[in-house]
N, C-alpha and C positions, 0 to 999 in steps of 0.2 A: 561591542564588538565591529557591526557594522561600520558604522564612522571611522573604525580603524581600520578597517578593508578601502576606503573609500580613499580616505586620507593618504594612506599609502599607491595606491593606484593615482594620483593626483602626485605626488612628491613623485615618482618614480617619471611620471612624463616632462612635467615642468624641466626635473634633471638631464633627459633627453636630449644627443647633438643635435643640431640646428640639419635642415633641409634643405634638401635641395630644390624645394622645388615643387608643382604642380604636375602631373603625366598629362599626356594624352586626355584619358579618363578618368581623373584624380585629381582633383582641386588643391591635395596637401600633400601628397605623397607622388613619388614616383621608381621607375624600377632601377636600380643605382643609389636611390637613397638608403642612410640608414632608417632599420624599422624603428617606428617609436617604444621604447620602453616601458611596460606594465608589470604591477606588484600586487600581492595582495589579494588577486581579485575572485571572490568568494565562487567555488565553481563546486562542482560533482563529479565524481567519477565510477560508475557501476552504480553501488551503494553507499557509497562513502563519500562525507562533504573532505571536501580541497580544498586550494587555494593555486591560484593560477599566478605564475612568473616569470616572463623571459628570460631573465636572468640565473633559475635556474635548471633551465630545460636542459639537457649535455648532450642528446643527437645533435647531428649536422647540418639536418634541415628540419625545417617547420613548417607547420602548413596553420597558418592562423587563415577561421575562416567564420567571418559574420552571419547567425541563424535567427533567426526567430518560428518558434516556436507556430503563432498564427495563419506563416504562409505559407501558401499552399506548391509556390516554387518549391521554396525552403522539404517539403513532405515529398517533392519529385525524386531529391536529388539523397533522400536522407538513406539509401540501398544506397548508389554511388559510393557517397563519402565512408558510409560501414566497412562497403569493399576496400574499395583503396586504403583505409586504415590497417584492415588482415591484409592485405596484397604487400605493404611497408615493412610489415610486423618485419624484428630483429635486421634490419636494411639503416639505422639510426636517420628514421625520421619520424616525428613526431608530430598528429594530428592534434590542434585544438579547437573546439567552438567557442567561440563570445557570443552573448546577446549585451545589447542595450536598447534596448523598445522597452517604453513605458509603460505596458497593458500590462495587465494582471494575467494577460496566458502567457506572456514570455519573462514574466520574473520568477526566480531561484524557483519557487515551489511548484511552476508548471512546469520549468526544466527538469528538475530532480523527479518529478511526476512522467516526461518523456523521457528522460533516459531509463528508466526503468521497463517501461511500456514501449519502446523500441528497439531496446539493445545496444547502446548506443558505448561503442567499444572506444570511447577515445573521452579525453577531461572536457566541460562544457562549464564555462563560465556565466556571469553575470555581473554587468558593469552597470550597476543604475548609476551612477556619476554622469553616463554617457562618454566621458571623457576619452576612453579611448577607441571608441570610434569614431570618434572627432581628430586624434592625434591619424587614425590609418586613413582619413578621408572615407570612412565608410558610409554609401548610401544607399548599398538592394543587400537584400538577404535570398543567396545568399552569396559574398564575394571572399572572395582567396588572394592571399596576399604567400606568395612562395618564398623564404627566406635562406639564404644561408650558413652556412658554422661562423661568419661575422656577424648574423645577422642584419646582412643588407639585402634588402628586398631584391628580387629576381622577374618577379612576377608577381601580377596582381588584374581582377577580373573573374572573369566566369570561369567555371570550371571545365566548360567543357561548348560547344557548337551547338546543345539543340536535349531542349527539356527532356523528348522524347532520346531514352536511352538508345533502343534501334537505328536512331538517325542519326547518333553522331559520327562525327568522321575525323574531328581533330579534339582532343584530350587535350586539351593548354595547360592542364596540371600535373596530370604525369609525364608530359611533355619535358614540361620546367625539371620536377624535382629530379627526372632523370639523368637531365643535364647535368643539373648542378652538383650530384651522386658521384659523375663521370670527371667534371671540371671543368664540364662543354660550357659554352656561352648559351644562355636561351634564344632560342630561334626567335620565340612570340613571345614579347616580356611584357605584354596588356592588351588588354580587351576590356571591352567595357561586360560590368556584369549587371547580369539580366532577372530581376526580382523582384521581389514589392518593396516599397522605399521604407528606409527607414527614417520612423518620425523621434526628431527631436528638439526635447524644449528649447522655449522661448526664454529669453533671459531675461 
């Protein structure tokens, strides 16, 4: 079953449209590019096993965030992400968490434990192939991507401008999502993601 999940994910990525190229802070994609598709990523939502496929998401806006259980920066943002997901309930916005790190603390069993412990209110998946992370050019955790209804990348980078929530002045992801929902352009479409590095396996 696990092999089938990974093969589906790889197939979806191979079948994705060609991308326009690197952004200012991303070597793989840039705002305005079509978002890389993914399919059949094993995931957990609450206490239930599920799978994630970008094509199955019906909401107008998708916020994809790359996470890692071991990362203290992710821990610093957990409550903010949960609050964000709550704030946009019923507003046609879907939050999707993905992890690609090849560590015991970041694999699916640990993800299930963390979701239960912390009460994540969004689906959190694990891609052992790391193909999704590479396709999105994800290098840090947490790293965010805001996709519009056409699944075009409208924003990529950090959630906001300070790990200390009390010192945040610019809420990049919120601003991007609000702009997309209103049919407006995103003022700040790309920032540098700050957090723990993603460890990709060498070929």
